[in-house]
Structure formats: structure tokens, C-alpha cells
N, C-alpha and C positions, 0 to 999 in steps of 0.2 A: 197517866197523864204523859206518859212516854210516846204514846199513839198518839194524841192531842199535839205534843213536839213536835211529832216527826211529821205529822199533817203540815203545821204551820210551817215547816223549813220545804214542806217541796208546794205548799204555795207562794212562800218568797223569794223562789228559786227561780219558778215559770211564770209569774205574771207580776206584772208592775204595780202597787198599791196606790189606791187612787183616795185614800181618806180613813178615818176611822169611823168606828162606831160609836156616839157617843152613847154611855150607857154604863152594864157592870164593871165592864177595862177602861175604859175609857171618858175620862170630865170632857165640858163642852169643849175646852180650851186645846184637847188633847193631850193631857198628861192622862197619866198611867195612876188608876184608883187602887189601893190596899188589897182588892180581891185581885187586880194581874199581879201583881207585884208578888203578893203570895201564889201565883199561881204560877210564876217565874222561879220562884224558889223550889217550888216544889218539885218541875221540870229540871231543876239542877241536880235536887236529890234524887232524879230519877235515872240523868244521865250518869252520874257517879256511882252509882247502883250496880247503871250493865254494864260500868269501867271494870266493876271490882270482878261481877259474874264473868266477866268475860277472861279477865288476869286466871282466876279458879280455874274457870275452862280450860285452859292452857297449862296449868300447874299440875291440873288435876283430870286428863280427857276422860270422857266415859268408855268403858270395857266395851268390847263389841261380848256377842253372847248370842249362844244357840239353846233350844229349848224342845226338848219334844216328848210326846206322852210314850217313848217305846222306849227311852233311855236317859241319862241324869242329865243335867244342863252343863253346858261348858260355860264358861266366860275365859280369854285370852285379850291379850294385849298387841297390837302393832303399830306400827310408826304412823296409821293412820286413825286410828281406834279413835269415837267417840271424836269424830269432825276434825280432829286435828291434825295434821300435819307437822310431823316434826321430825328430828334428826336421832329421838330414841323410842323403843318399844316400852319398859316398863314390865311391871309387875302386879296383878291385882291386889287391892286391898280393898277392904270395906272402910268408906270416909262418913265417920258423922259429922253432921252440922247440928248449928242451935237450930232449935226450931221446925226439927226434919223427927219424925217418929222415929225414922227403919233409916239405916246405912244406904248408900250409893256405892254401886263396885265404878271405881277407879282407878286407871294406870298411874304407875308410881316411881318416877324417876329413879334410878339406884346404885349414880356414880356422878362425882362433883359434888359442890357446897349446895347445899337446901337453898331451895330459891328465896327464899324471905333475907338469907343473910347477906349484908352490905358491907359487911367490913371481908379482910382479907383472913380474915382468923382461922383454927384448924377448926377441919369441919367433918373429918375423918372418912372424906369419898364415899356419905352413901345416900347424896344425893336428897330425897325429901322421907326418905324412908324413917326417918324417928319425928317426923309428924305425929304429934298426940293427939290428932282424933283421925290418926289410921288405924284400922284393926288388920291382923292378917287373918285368910281364912282359915279353919282348921281343916286339914287332909291335907293340906294344898302346897306342894316344896317351895321354900322360903324365896328363892330367887326365878321359879318357872314363870314364863308368861302365858299359861296357859292353865289353869284347874277346872277338874268338876266338880258340879254344885253340891259339899255335902252338908250344910249348915243353913 
């Protein structure tokens, strides 16, 4: 539905509306049908889901990685990893997400308050390291920005 919404926005921004087609989405008097109301609600849910995904990508950008048949794989974090430019480097961690069978490697901020902390209470200056959906990679030093794949 997001693709349909994006297509619709393109046409709304670039073309002049000359009328409405009577049928599934509009009645003869131009009023929306229940099908249009449902489609718009579904699009709104898609927009919200996209925003949440973008926020998560900012909080937990993907690790950089390299693999070779000749040597063990390596993953690392940099200020631009995962396509997200930021002012911190972070450390690699496994992020477990509901509905996914396997974790993914993400870069985690190690200083300041947790991202989701809205109050100015004590936070221990550990960034997002205490997020319950994260797990350390075995054999990787706790605050290393680069690790050799071992598990």
C-alpha cells in the first residue's frame, strides 16, 4: 500500500485532478466509499510502520561486513555504517527482533542516555547497550568497534 500511496502522491503533485472515477473508491456524488476509507487507513498504517523502521535504522544501523573464503568474516561499525551518517561509531551487537528467526548485526551507541529515555533520570551513560533485544558476540571485546566472526 505504501507503493500505491507514493504513486498517488506523485500524480497529485505533478498533475491536475480533472475528476473522480465512479466505482470502487468513489460514489456518483464524489463521496468516498468504505473501500477508499479502508485503503487510506491501511496507507496511514504503512506510513507509521515506515517511520518506525526509519527510527530503528537510526538507533541501530546495520554493521559493515566483509566475508572471504580464505579467512574468517569480519564486521565493524563506523560513523557511516548501515547507510546512516552519525556522530558516533558504536559497537557490533546481535539485534533480535520479533518475527525474525535470526538476529542481525547492528551498531550500538555506547555513551549517553538510552535512545528511548524521555526523562532526564539516571541512565549510567551506556547509550543503548542495555537494550534487552541486544546480545554481545562471543569472542568480541565488549567495546571493540570491529570483530572477527566466531559464532
